[in-house]
Each structure stands twice: as structure tokens, then as C-alpha cells.
N, C-alpha and C positions, 0 to 999 in steps of 0.2 A: 814288950818283947820285939815287935817290929814297927809299932805304931809311929815311932819317931820318923820312919822313912816315908810316911804318908802325909801329905800336906792336909787333907781334910777327908772326912767321911762323907761321901755324897749319897744322897738317897735316890734310888732308881723309881721312875714312875711305873705304875702297874701296866701290864700289856693291855693295850686297847685294840682289839681286833677291828679291822676295817669293815664297815658295812658293805653290803653288796654293792658293785658299781652302778651308778645310775646311767640311764641311757641319754646320750646327747642327741642323737639322731637316728632315724630309722629309714631304710631304703626298701620298699616293696617292689622289686624289679619285675617280677612275674607273679602269678597267683601262687606259684610254688617256691619261689626264691626270695628270701629276705635277708637283708643285712642290718646289723646293729652296730653303731658306734658307741662304745661304753665310755664312762667317765675316766677310766684308766687308758683310753685311747687305743684299745684293742678293737678290731673289726671282726665280728663274729657273723659267719654267713651259713644259714640253715636252708636246706632244700627238702621240700616234702616230696617223697618218692611217689610215683604213679602206682595205681593198682597193678599187681603183677610184675612190677619193675624187678630187673635183675641189677646187680652192681655194675655190670658192664654197660647196661643200657643207660643207666643214671650217669655213669662216668662219661659216656659219649656225648650225652645231651648237654651236660653242663661244663665239661672240660674240652670237649672236641676230640678226645682219645679214649677209646674204650679201655686201652691198657692202664689207664690211671685207677682202675677199680680197686687194685690191692692197696694203693695209697690211701684212698678214701675209706675203705672198709676197716684198715687197720687203725684208723683214727676214730672209729665209731664202734662202741661195744655193743650196741643194740643190733637185733636182727632187722634186716630191711623190711619194713612194713609201710603202708600208706598213712599210719597213724603217728609215726615217730619221725620227726625231722632228722636229717643227716647233715653233719657240719663238714663244710668243705673249705680248705684253706684259700684265701683270695688268689695267691699266686698260681693255683691250679686252674682257675676258671678260665673259660674262653676269653679271648681279649675284649670283645665287645661287652661282655657281662663285667668285667673288672672296670671298664671305662664307665658303664652305667651306674655301677655302685659308687664309685668315687665322685662322679659328678652329681649324684643325688645327695650323698652325704655331705659333699663340699660344693654347694651350688655356685660358689663364686670362682671356682677353679677354671682354668682354661689352658689350651694349648697355644704357644706363641712360637714364632720362629726360632727364639733362642732356647726353648725348652718348655716345661710345664710350669705354670704359675700357679702355686698352691697357696690359698688363704686360710690360716689357721682359724679354727673354730672353737666353741666351748663357752661355757658361762664366764661372764665378764669378771675380772679381777683375780682369776686363777690361771695357772699354767696350762698351756694347751699341749698338743702332741710334740714329741721330741723329735730332733733330726734323725734319730735312729728309726722311729716310727715311719717317718716320711721316706727315708731311704728304703726301708722294707717295702712299703706300698708301691712306690714308683719305680724302683730299680731292681727290686728282687733280693736286695741284700742290704742289711742294716750296716755292713761295713763301709758302705759308700757315704756315711754321714759326714766324714771329714771333707770329702770332696764337695759335698753340697754346702757345707759351712764355708769353704774357701770361695765357693761362687756367690756367697751372700755375706760380704764383710759386715762385721758387727753383729751378726746374728748368733745368740747364745745357743747352747745345745738343746734348750727347751724354748718353745714359742709361747706367745700370748695371743688371745683372740685378736684377729685383725692383721697379724704379722703376715707379710706376703714373702714366700720363699720360692726361689726359682731353682728348679731341677734341671740342670744343663741337659740339652738334648742327647749328647753322647752318653749320658748316664742312664737314660730312660729305658725301660724294657719295652718290648715291642708293643705291649698292650697300651702304652701311652705315647706312641709316636717315635720310640727309639729307633735307631738305624740298624742295631744288632739283633740276632736272634736271642730269644729268651733261653735260658737253660732248660733242657729237657725236663719235663715235669716228673718223669719217672725216676731221673737221677736225683732231682732236688729232694725227693722223699725217700730215697734209698735207705737213709738211716732209720726211718719208721718201720720199713718192711724188715730190715735187718734185725731190729730189736727183738723180734719174735724168734728169728732163726739162728742168730749168732750170739750165744751167751757171753762171748768175750767182749762184745761191744767195741770193736776196733773203730777208729775214727773213719767215717766215709771219705771218699776222695774228694768229695764236694762240701766237706763240713765247713762251717765258718772259720775264716782264718784266725780269728781270736781264740777259738777253742784249741786249735792245733798249736798256736804259737805259745799259749799259756801252758799247755802240757809240755812243750819242749823246754821251756825255761824253768819249770817248777822243779826239775831234777837236780839242779845245781844251786850252790850258794852264790848270791849276788856280791858283786864287788863294789863297795862304796868308799869314796873318799870324802874328807870333810873340810869345810872352810868355816873356821869358828870366829874368825876375826872380822867377817863381813858385818855391815849393819844389821843384817838379818842372817844369822848363821844358816848354812845350807849343806846338804850332801850332794855328791855328784855321782851319777850312774850313767854309764856308756851304753846306748841302746845297742842290743845285738841284732843280728839278722833275723828278721821275722817278727820283731817285737813291736808292740804298739804302745803309745803313750798312756792310754787309759788303762790297759791291762797290765803291762809290764812294769809300770811305774805307779800310777795312781792306785790301782786296786792292790797291788802287791806290797807296796812300801807303806801305805797309809792306812790299810785295812778297810777302806770304804768298799761297800758291796752293793749299796742301793743305787738305782740309776741317777737320782738327782744328786746324791752325795758324790758319785764318781764324776758326774759332770762339773759340779763345783770345784772339786779338787784339780780337774783337768784345766778348767778356766784359770785357776790360781797358778798353776805351774806354767801354763803358756804365757800368762802375763809376766810371771817372774823371770822367764827366760827370754821375753821378747820374741817369741816364735810367731812368724807370719802365717805359715801354712803348715798345719800339722800332718798333712798328707805328704809332705816333701821333706821330713826329717831324715837325714842320711844315717846310714849304719855307722855307729861309733859316735854319734852326737852326744856331747856331754851335757846331760839333763840336770839342771840344778833343782833340788827339792828343799824347800824350806824345812828345817830340822823340826819346827813346831808341828808339821804334819806327820813325822815319821812315828811308826809303832816303836815301842821300847826296844824290840829285838833289833831294830836297824839303826839305833843311835850309837854314838862311839862307846866303846867299852867302859870308859870312865864316866859317862854321863849319869848324873843323879837319878834321872828317871829309870834309866836301864838297870842301874844297881839296885834301886829300890824293887823293881819288878823281879829281878833275879833272886834278891834275898827272900821275898815273899814266896817264890816258887820253892826255894830250898827249904823254908820253914814248913810250908804245906807239905812237901814231900816227906819230911821227917815225921809228921803227925799222922800220915796217911798209913795206918795200921791195916795191913792186908790179912785176910784169913782165907784159908783153903776150903773149898766145897766141891768135892768130886761129884759130878753129875748134878750140880747145884743143890746138893743135899742140905736141907735146913735153910735155904735161901728164900726170902719172901720178896717178890718183884711186884711193884706197883706200876701199872701201865696207864698212860694217859694219851688219848688222841685229841689233837688240838681242834678247838672250835666245836661244831655241832649245833643241832636244832636249827634256829633261823639264821645262825652265823656260819656262813660258808667258808670263812677264812679268806685266804688269797684266791682271786679268780683271774686266770690269764687265758685269753682266747677260748673262753667258754669252759675251761678246766678249773673246777673248784677243789681247794685243799681239803675240806672237811671229810668228804665221803671216801677219798682215797686213803688218807692217814687213818681213818677208822678202820678200813678194810685191812691195812698193814698191821694195825695193832691186833686185830682179831686173828690174823695169820700167825703173828709172833705168839699170842696166847695159846693158840693150838699147838704150836711146835713145842713150847715149854711144857704144856701138860702132857704131851705125848712122849718127848724125849728125855725129860728131866724130872727130878724130884722136887722142883721148885713149886712153892705155893704162889699163885698169881691172883692179884686184885686189879680191878679196872676202875677208872673214876667216872666213866659215863657210858651210856648206851647211845643210840643215835639221836635221842631227843633230850635227855636229862643227865644232870649230874647226879651221881647215885648217893647223895647225902640222905639223911634221915630228918624229915621227909625229903624226897627227891626235889630237885629243882629244875623245872622246865627251862631249857636254855634260850631265853628271851633276850636277856641282856648279857653281852659277851664279858664285860668287866665283872660282874657279879659272878658269872660262871667261872671265870679264872680264879677268883678269890675263894670260892667255895671248893674248888678242886685241891688247892693246897691245905686247906682246912680238913678236907677228907683225907688227903695223903697223910697229914700229921696225926689224925685219929687212928688210921691203920697202923701207923708206925708206933704210936704209944701202945696200941693193944698187942702188937707183935712183941714188943719189949717185955710186957707183962707175961706173955706166954713163954718167955725165956729165950727169944731169938736175939742173938748178939746184934748190935746196931750195925756191925760192919757186914752183916748178911742181909741187910735190907737195902733195896735198890729202888729208885724212882726214875722212870723214863718216860718223857713227854715227846710224842711224835708229831712232827709238823712237816710242811713243805713250804719253802720260802719263795719270795718273788723279788728276785735280785736283778742286777744289770744282765741284760740278755746274753752277753758273752760268757757269763759264769756257768759252771755245771757242777753237778755233784753234791755229796752230802757235807754237812758241817754241823759241828756239835758246840753248844754253849754250856758252860759251866758256871757256877756262882763264884764270882771274884770276892775275896775276903773284904775288900775295901768297900764293897757296896751292900754286904750282907750283915755285918755285925751290928747289933742293936735291937730294938723291939718294935712290934707292930701289932695292931688290932683293928678289927671292924666292929662297930657297935650298932649298925643300923638293923631295924627289926628284921629285914629279909635274911640277915645272917644269924641273929640270935634265934630265929625260929628253927634253926637246924641243930640237932643234938651234938654234931661234931664240933660246932662253934662254942656252944655253951660248955663243953668238957673243959676247953682251954682257949678262951678268946684272945689271949695275949700270946704272941710267939716271940721268944728271945733267942738271940745268938750271941754267945760269948766270942771274944776274939780267937780263942783257941779252937772252938768248935768250928767257927768260920774257916780257919786255916785248914783244919782237918778236912772239912767238906770240900774245899777247893782242891786239896791233893788227891782225895779219893775219887772225886768226880772227874779230874783231869785223867787219872789212870784209866778209869772206865771208858771215858770218851776216846782216848788213844787206842784202847783195845778194840772198841767197835769200829773206829775208823781203819785200823790196821786190818780187821776182818773184811771190812768192805774192800780194801786194797787186794787182799788175798783172793777174794771171789770176783775180782776184776770189775767191781762196781764203781761208778764215777764218784770221786772225792773232790771237794773243793781244792783247786791247785795251790792255794796260798794260805797257811795257817788254818788248817780245818778245824782245830780245836781252839776256841776262843772263850775268854773269861768275861766278856761283856758284849753288848750289842752297840755298834757305832752307827748312829742315824741322826740326821739333821743337826750335826755339830755337837752332839752330846753322846755320853756313854752311860749304859744302864744295864741292869740285869732283869730278865723277864720275871714277873711276880710269881710265876708257877714254881720257879727254883729259887727265887730270892727269900721267899717267906717259908719255904718247906723246910721241915725238920729232918728229913731222911738225909744222913750224911753223904751218901753216894747218890747223886742226882744230876741229871743233865736233860737239856732240851735238844733233840736231834732233828735237824732239818734234813729230810732224806734226799731232797732234790730241790732244784731251782725251776719253779713253774714259769719263770720269766724266760727261760731258755727253751726254744722249740723242740730241741732233741730230748731234754729231760721231760718236758710236758708229754711228748709222744709216748716215752717209755712208761711213765707212771700210769698211763691208761691201760697198759697190758697187765693181765694177771700173772704172767710169767715173771715179769720184772718185779712186781710188788712181792711175789713169793721169795725171790731172791734177796730182796731188801730185808724181809723178815728173817730169813736164814742167816743173812750177814749180822743182824743184830744178835741173834741167838748165838752165833759163834763168838762174837765178842763178849757176850756175858759169860760164857763157859770159860773163855780163855782168861778173863779177868779174875775168876775164882780158881784157876788152875794153880798148880805148883809151879812157881817161877823158875824153879831149878830143874824142872822135868825135861827130858829130852824133846826137842821139837817146839818147845814154847820160847818164843823171842819176845822180850821186853822192848817195847818201842822206845826210840829215843827221838821221836818226832818232835819238832819245834811248833 
């Protein structure tokens, strides 16, 4: 049918959840205040309250300003007790505490007449902290990474143990000997307080420039020109006012979202263009982007890669046979919360993925059971995959494979009960850890090119489960894979549109994707790759790597709104497409 358009069928690796970050260094500043430097180069600061402490007294003691109590309280869900440590952002601490923490975690650091000399640390043979990390710690804003890089010629976006990085004095915050005043701590965390009071989630006045810039450019279609006769063909994009090379070019046009991948692409583009200083690129600068880096959507209209992608989308859309289900009558929804048990998933600044996505899953389950006629199944509880017998979540890879086996068993039993396959849905809920400038939800669907074929697991741990023994081998024909891509894309767009309607944050560029791009390769997560449910997707509800998303997901109000957004997307997916008020998305 369309196989001749595709060069080869590549097999995606199974999802491998990252283990909990190891601790590189610990700084016990006072008996009550402790800082940890994790292997992902986040600094977690915990403060043990005094007996009888009030939020205002704790805030005054550690930040110097009692008015910061709201910002600290909003970041901690626990009540204030002397038994439970409170987490406080580094930037809020008193200047002397910030310096003590940094100089303890990085004992080779020092202040020089030219600025702060920072010596990267960490295990030998691996990457150390990024320039973004360094900019956040010493200047108060990761956006200053470009200026730091300019001051350190030859320095990559990531460092290695022993690298010496100079943070110029004019960039330093007051805590590290800078000449200017630091931003008011209350304003710096305004977005955290606003998240509870303002459901519209307007961008705060002091939001990172990258967030604001990307929202501004995401509304219009970019204009690209092409040079195909060069030794390496390239596209040309002229930077608009307020746009940055890493967000408006690297992330937008190449689809990279993980920090290392974004850095690698920026390095490639900088070298390709001969740019000396990324901080001084003028408005209107013609950025040349190697065409080999571009997503198919941004290639010339007659490019074979783009034509192949468009044909597959058309074929998958034709096979995506929709069915109506008012009030989700007769629909069976399988919900999966990522990770669990000993696997916390992504961890950023002390916020772990597993518990929050599990909470969102349960909220969605409650809404579905109260407001709709849908039947709901879940794949796990807090500790186990709900196979027969249960699997205690010790190994994340085994856990992932058993989830899709369980989902396939639920699917087959639903079909035997007479449920049409188009009325069965699988939704896996996660929270990603991406480049810090990105915000919002993003959905992954199963690309036909990675799904067609067969797969099985034969180890004893799998065969011990009834769901695996039922059908140990999973097979997807090309037609089934195309149908799944079309149905899954429609559901993903429906949920993303519902998030938009509820004014929840959505990834600014291509929020519905048919594969993950990471470390130079593309793949489909195992949970949706080997799944038999035709309508299936993995939804990343936020980016834990972004401090605003991280603060929001910690609030019950926001998690409830996310669950309601997913419910609305499911209802509209099964709604009559010709009914008044129902808009079918044309989102790319």
C-alpha cells in the first residue's frame, strides 16, 4: 500500500525508565539545612523546621524575608512540622547560605576580580552540569547561558569534570559578588502563587524569556526558503524579534526537546553558520539549517521524506473509522500511570514523576466513573502491575512490558464481550523531563513505520503471568498499524485541543508526535508500540524540567484541571463530528 515510500522498518527500543538520580555531593550547612547535588545536576535544598515554627518564621530565618512564606509554602504540600523537611529554591535563600552551599558542593570554586570561577564536578568520564545549570545557580536565570558561553570560548553547552567556567562579574547575582540587585524573591516566584489563584495561567511578567518568545512565535506559520544546490542542502529562517536560536530554530524545526539533543543541534547550527556569539545574533539574521535536521513538515513540498510522511498520514486518516458514543456509552478506557513502585520516573528538583501521574490517573478515573458511562480499567496500583499474579514494580523494563501485555488482555476480553474495537482506548499518563525552556503537554502516538511486525517475551517472569500466556506473541499488520496511527492521532489532537480550551499549557511546537527523538534516533515507547488497542497514546502532561510546570503539577488544583482536560478530550473524540459546537482540529 504505502510500504514503498518507506526505506526500512526500524525497531524501537523498549522504554527504559531512568533510575533515581544518584547523589554526587552533600552540603550540611547547619543542623537543619542540607543541600544535595544529584547526578542530573539539580540542587535540592531541604530545611527542617523548628518546633512550633510558622511559615513566616522559617521564611525569615532562611531567606531573610518573611514575605517569602507563601512562595515556600506553595512548593510544599506537607503541613509544617518539625518531622518533615521543607524544600526551598536556591535562589530564595539568604546570600550567605547560597554561597555556603555552592562552595561546599563545589570546593574548588572561587571569586576572582573577573567574576566567579566555577570548576565542574561529577564522576569521571561523564558529562557534568550544563551552562544552563550554571547560569541558573550563579546569575538567577538559565537564559544567561549564552553570555557565559561567550565569555568561555570553546566551551560546549555541557561541561565535563574539571572544566573551568568563568561567570563574568556583571552577570553574577548579588549572592555571588554581582554588582546588581537580585530580582525580588517574591516576584521571582509569582508564577507559583498565581498557579493556585489564577486558572487562566497567564504568563507572569518575569517569566523566562524563552517561554514568552516561544508562545509568541507558535501562533504563526514559519517562512523557510531552501538552498538545494549547496554541498550540504539547507533551509534558511530569518530570526524574528524575541526569538532565540535554541527555541525558535533548534527545538521548533528539528523536533529536539531533550536538553542534550537541543545543545547538540545548536552546536551544529552555530558551526554551520559560523556564528561567533549566539547572544549577539541580530533580528532578521538568516539562519541556515541543514535539511538533514529538519522535521518532514518543514522540508520542501516535493521532498521525498515529506511526501512519504504526508501519504502515510492520509492513508492512516482514511482507515481511522470513528464511532459515536454519547456520554462514552459502551466505551472501555484503559488507564496507565507511568513508572511506580521503586521506579520514580523523572526527578527534577526533588519532584518525581511517578506519584503525581498516579494521582492524575486516579482523578481521571473518578471523573469518568462519575460523569460518564465508560468502563474503566487501570494497569497498576502504587506498587504493582495488576497482572495475574501481580508484578511488584522492581524492574521498570519488565514493568513496562507487562503493562502492554495486560492492556492486550483487557482488549481481547472486551472484544469477546462485544465491545467494538473503535470503542476501546488506552491512555498512558507521564510527565516528561525536557529542555527547561519548554512547557506544557505533548502526546506520543504509534508511528506505523515502527509498529508493523511481531514481538514476544519468553522469559519466565513474563510467562508466569496469565495475560502473557494467553497470547505471548503480538502482531501488527500494516493496515492495523496505519489504522492505529490515524485513530491515535485523532484522540491525541482531541485531548490537546481540550487542554487549549481549558487554557492548560501545551507544548508550543508539534504537540502531537508519532515518535520520540532522542540521542540521534527515533523510536516509539514500548507501552504503545506493542499495544493492540487501536486508539492509544502516551500523554506527557507537563515538563518537569521547567520550573513553572514543576510548581504547577505539585498543586491539587492543577492536577484536577489536567484530569478534566483529558476527560473533555475523550468525550469530544467520541462526539458527533457534525454536531454544533464540535470543532475538528486541523493541528499539525
